[in-house]
N, C-alpha and C positions, 0 to 999 in steps of 0.2 A: 468451433465458432471462432476462437481466437486465432487460429492457424489461418483461417480464411482472410484475416485482415492484411496478410502478407507482411507484417511489421517484424523486424529482428528482436524488437524488446517492447513490451507494453507494461503499463501500471494498471492496478485495479484497486479502487476504493471500495472497501466493504464496510457493512454496518450490521451488527448483531441486533436482530429484532427481539422485542420483549417475549415472543414466543419461542425464542432459540433458533430461528431460521436466519441464515446468513443471507443478506441481500447485496447485490452489486449496485454501488451507487454511481460509479464512473469508471470508464475504461479510457485510457489514453496512450499514446505512444512514448511517454515519459520525459518529453522535452521540457516539462515544467516541474517535473518532481524534484524536491529538494527538502532539506531540513530547514527550519527557521534559522535566521543568521543568529538570534539570540539563544539558541541552544548548542552548546558544546558538543562536538561529534561523539565524545566518549559517553555523554549523557544519554544520548539517543541510542548508541550502540548497547549500553547496559540495560536500558529499559527494554529494547528488543529481546536481548537474551533472557532476562528475566520473565517476559511475557511468553516466550518459546517453552519454557519448561512445563 
């Protein structure tokens, strides 16, 4: 499905439903993806690394 978009890069926003099933909320080409400017890069990197454990 995603390969059919013909984009070199995509972003996907996901939500975990109460029943434990993941749901795709939004799929985009990544042009507007960014961290909030009020959040230091290291803070976001640390949160992502912790969540990946």
